[in-house]
C-alpha positions as CSV (number, residue, x, y, z in Angstrom):
1,M,0.0,0.0,0.0
2,S,2.8,2.4,0.8
3,C,4.5,1.6,-2.5
4,I,1.5,2.9,-4.4
5,M,1.5,6.1,-2.3
6,L,5.2,6.5,-3.1
7,L,4.4,6.1,-6.8
8,Y,2.0,9.0,-6.6
9,L,4.0,11.1,-4.3
10,G,7.4,10.4,-5.9
11,P,9.7,13.0,-7.4
12,R,8.5,12.2,-10.9
13,P,5.1,13.9,-11.5
14,K,4.8,12.4,-15.1
15,R,5.2,8.9,-13.6
16,S,2.3,9.3,-11.2
17,I,-0.3,9.7,-13.9
18,S,0.9,6.6,-15.8
19,P,-1.6,3.9,-16.7
20,N,0.3,1.3,-14.7
21,G,-0.1,3.2,-11.4
22,F,-3.7,3.8,-12.2
23,W,-4.4,0.2,-12.9
24,V,-2.5,-0.9,-9.8
25,S,-4.5,1.4,-7.6
26,M,-7.7,0.3,-9.2
27,M,-6.7,-3.4,-8.6
28,V,-5.9,-2.6,-4.9
29,L,-9.2,-0.8,-4.5
30,G,-11.1,-3.6,-6.2
31,T,-9.6,-6.3,-4.0
32,L,-10.3,-4.3,-0.9
33,Y,-13.9,-3.6,-2.1
34,T,-14.6,-7.3,-2.9
35,K,-12.9,-8.4,0.3
36,Y,-14.8,-6.1,2.7
37,L,-18.1,-5.7,1.0
38,P,-19.5,-9.1,2.1
39,V,-18.4,-8.4,5.6
40,F,-20.1,-5.0,5.6
41,I,-23.3,-6.5,4.0
42,K,-23.3,-9.2,6.6
43,G,-22.9,-6.7,9.5
44,F,-25.6,-4.6,7.9
45,H,-28.1,-7.5,7.7
46,L,-27.2,-8.6,11.3
47,R,-27.8,-5.0,12.5
48,Y,-31.0,-4.2,10.8
49,F,-32.8,-7.5,9.9
50,L,-32.4,-9.5,13.1
């Protein structure tokens, strides 16, 4: 996670808007989303439907 932050905050501004960095960040966000969305939905159902 810190490597991605270093990519965006690095000394090369042209490098931070590269497609590779964009896709890596999208993949990390996608994995976090798919990993924690079922947990959130389960907690939501437990909180409001039981």
